[in-house]
N, C-alpha and C positions, 0 to 999 in steps of 0.2 A: 551164671548158672554153675553150681557146683557139680562136678562129676561124682560118680559113685565112690571112687577112691578117696576123694576129699571128704565125703560124708562119713566114711569109715574112720578116717584119721581124726575127725572132729570128736569122735566118741572114745578115742584111745587116750590113755594118760600121756602127758607131755614127756619129753625126754628128761626134763628136770625132775619130774615126779618119779620116773622110772629109775633114774640115778639115785635119788634119795631112798627109794624103797630097797634098792640093792644094798646101800650103805647101812640101812636099818635091819637088814636080814629078812625083809618081807618077801623079796624076790630072790631067786637063785640065778645062776648064769644062764640056764636054759630059758627061764622066763624072760630074762633081759634080752637074749638073742631073738626070741620070738616077737616081743613087742617092738624092738628096733627094726626087725625085718618088716613088720606090718607098717612101720613108718616109712619104709622105702629105702632104708640104709643098706648098702652092700655089705657082704660078709667081711670084706677087707676093712671097711670103715667101722663096723661093729667091733672087730678085733682091736682096732686102735682105741676105741672108747673103753673097751674092757681093760686094756693095758693101763689107760689113764686111771680108771676106777681102782684097779689093783694097787697102783702106786699111791693113790690117796688113802686107801684102806691100810696099807702096810707102813705108811709114813716114809 
């Protein structure tokens, strides 16, 4: 039986989709942080992922 949090996560875009949308300019940093927080990632881990994305985007 899924709990309520799992049901919400099932309706959210995946991390891969969120990353892709940031790279395409569809989402901004605030959107990214919001979605990742809804997936249960801590602020620290979200920061690490943002650093990774920034490195990928700037080459």
